[in-house]
N, C-alpha and C positions, 0 to 999 in steps of 0.2 A: 804810847800815844798820849798826846796832851789833851787838855780839856777841850770839849766841843760845846758851843752855845747853840741851842736849838730854839727856833722861833715858832710860836703857836698863835693861832687865831681862833676866835670864838666860833664854836660849831653848834652847840645846843645847850640850853639851860634846863636842868631837871629840878626835881623837888628840893634836894639838898646840896646839889653840886652843879658845877659848870663843866661842860666837855669842851676841850680845846683840840683842834686838829693841827698837826705839825705842818709847817710850810717848809719843805726841804729846799736845800740849795739846788739851783738848776743843774740837771744832769746827775743828781744823787738820789738815792732811795731814802725814804724816811727811816729814822733811827727808832723812834718810839711810836709813831702813828698818832693815836689820840690818847689824851690823858684827862683824868677827872680831877678837879680841884674843888674843895669844899666852898660853898657859897659864902660862908662867913669870911673867908680869906680872899676869894676872887673878887668879891664886890661887883662892880660894874665894868671891870677891865675887859676890853675887847681883844687885847693882845698881851701875851706873856712870853717870857723867855726862860729857859731852863738850861743850866750848865751841868754837864756830866764830865766827871774826871775819872777816867778809867785807871784802876789800880791793878797792876800785875805783880 
C-alpha cells in the first residue's frame, strides 16, 4: 500500500496540546480518528494533514 494523506480539523484546545479530528474521505472510515499535537508546534493552525506510509 502506498502513502495516504489524512486531513484533520481543530477539535479542542487543551492546556499543552491541540486535539485534531480526522476528516475522512466520503464513504471511508477514519484511519486515526483524533490526534494530539503539542501547542508549541500546532500554533493557531485550524487544519493539518498527516501522511502515513505503511511499510510491510
